[in-house]
C-alpha positions in Angstrom: -61.9 90.1 26.4 -60.7 86.7 25.5 -59.0 85.8 22.2 -62.1 84.5 20.5 -63.9 87.7 21.3 -61.0 89.7 20.0 -60.9 87.8 16.7 -64.7 88.4 16.3 -64.2 92.2 17.0 -61.5 92.3 14.3 -64.0 91.0 11.8 -63.8 87.2 12.2 -61.5 84.4 11.3 -61.2 85.1 7.6 -60.4 88.8 8.1 -57.7 88.1 10.7 -56.2 85.4 8.5 -56.0 87.8 5.6 -54.5 90.4 7.8 -51.6 88.1 8.7 -51.5 86.3 5.3 -52.1 83.0 6.9 -54.8 80.3 6.5 -58.1 80.6 8.5 -57.6 77.3 10.3 -54.5 78.8 12.0 -56.7 81.7 13.3 -59.4 79.2 14.5 -56.7 77.5 16.5 -55.8 80.8 18.2 -59.4 80.9 19.5 -58.6 77.7 21.5 -54.9 78.1 22.2 -54.5 81.9 22.3 -53.1 84.4 19.9 -49.3 84.2 19.7 -47.5 86.9 21.5 -45.9 88.6 18.5 -49.3 88.6 16.7 -51.0 90.1 19.7 -48.4 92.8 19.9 -49.0 93.7 16.2 -52.7 93.9 16.8 -52.2 96.2 19.8 -50.3 98.6 17.5 -52.7 98.5 14.5 -55.9 98.4 16.6 -55.2 100.2 19.8 -58.9 100.9 20.1 -59.5 97.3 21.1 -56.8 97.5 23.8 -57.7 100.8 25.4 -56.9 99.7 28.9 -53.4 98.6 27.9 -52.9 101.6 25.6 -53.8 104.1 28.4 -51.3 102.3 30.8 -48.6 102.4 28.1 -49.2 106.0 27.3 -48.9 107.0 31.0 -45.7 104.9 31.5 -44.2 106.4 28.3 -44.9 110.0 29.5 -43.4 109.3 32.9 -40.3 107.8 31.3 -39.9 110.7 28.9 -40.3 113.3 31.6 -37.8 111.6 33.9 -35.1 111.5 31.2 
């Protein structure tokens, strides 16, 4: 899923802007230039359902790390 699709799934430009307390034009820019890394990391934490593939890989890696310790 690209960043524009992700923003749409989150509820659109205005919803995402409100989520981060920023202006909607900034979010619109993300659709073209990409979501900044720190913002994307936050989204992965608060909406893991939209990042299932990454969440499953993280969960597996975490379990392996914890059992190896």
